[in-house]
C-alpha positions, 0 to 999 in steps of 0.5 A, a space after each residue: 420374393 426371388 428374382 432372376 436376372 437375364 443371365 439366370 434366365 438364359 442359363 436355365 434355358 440352355 440347360 433345358 434338354 427339352 428346348 426346341 433348338 439344341 444348337 449351341 449359340 452365343 450368349 449374345 444371341 440368346 440375349 437378343 432372343 430374350 429381348 425380342 420375346 419380352 417385346 412381343 409379349 409386351 405388345 400382345 393384345 390378347 395376353 395383356 387384355 384386362 377384364 375385371 371379372 375375368 380371372 384368366 385375363 386378370 392374371 397376366 395383366 396383374 401378375 406378369 411384369 415384363 418391365 425388368 427391375 433394374 439394379 446397378 451394383 456393380 453393373 446394370 442388371 435386369 431382374 424379373 420376378 419368379 412368375 415372369 421369369 418362368 414365362 420367359 424361360 418357357 417361351 424362350 425354350 421354344 423360340 425356334 419352334 414354327 409356332 413361335 416364329 410365325 407368332 413373332 412375325 404376326 403370321 397366321 398359324 395352322 391348328 396342327 402347329 399350334 397344338 404341337 407347340 402348346 403340348 410342348 410348352 405345357 410340359 416345359 412350363 410344368 418342369 420350370 415351375 417345379 425348379 423356380 418354385 422348389 422352395 415353395 412346394 405348396 405353390 407349384 400346382 397353383 403357379 403351374 396352372 395359372 402360367 400354363 393358362 396364359 400360354 393357352 391364350 396364345 394357342 386360341 386362334 379365334 382372337 388372332 383370326 378376328 384381328 386379322 379379319 378386321 384388318 383384311 376387311 379394312 383393306 378390301 373396303 378401302 380399295 373398293 371405295 377408291 375404285 367406286 369413287 373414280 369417274 366412269 371413264 377412269 374406272 373403265 380404263 383401270 378395270 379393262 387394262 389392269 384389274 379384270 384379269 386380277 379379279 378373275 383370279 381372285 374370284 376363282 380362288 374364292 370359288 375354290 375355297 368355298 367348294 371345300 366348305 361343308 353344306 352348313 358352311 356353304 349355306 352360311 356363306 351364301 346367306 352372307 354373300 346375298 346380303 352383300 349383293 343386295 343392289 339397293 344396299 350395296 354402296 350403302 353397306 360398303 360405306 357403313 362397314 368402312 365407317 365402322 372399320 375406321 372407328 374400331 
């Protein structure tokens, strides 16, 4: 199997006319980008999730090795196999794309930006695979399809949104529980002096958001809200959700 060093990867990125950022930057800056890319891809729970019966997820967990093979001769050099190098070259080529920036910073990415990024990385990846695997032409289509499928996972917003939603739920429930646990006098003072106007603004923003829902979305929202507003079950529900959030 052919291996590529970090220097090889950076050189291939800099010679790619399709790369997003055309500015000339130092090799040190490219190395910093490469190292940051390796770390963020290593930590990605969606990419690294392993399911025995799911070939799509199985591929990344078993075929992509972001832990470089280190060889010291005459100096310490980090080498990556062809599949891993292809993924890093493609990702690095779009490092300055708005999608990549938000992805690295753990921010929510709008659908339009996501689709633009995926269209670009799909084309770039196909070109890189032809270069990296040019000595194995019979494998080009196979590797291209499988590697592009890994990037498609980053473009799927549902798992990421679900993760964010759980964190938001925990925060809301924790804050609500803290306020409910205050004695009546402290709770009243806090509400009147600090929280009431803030709650009014939050409620207004929620109403504005719900006002943009279509009839089906509005019906589902009203149904879910009614569940939360059941007086006899309100406190119990908060406790149960809080408990589940802590366990997840």
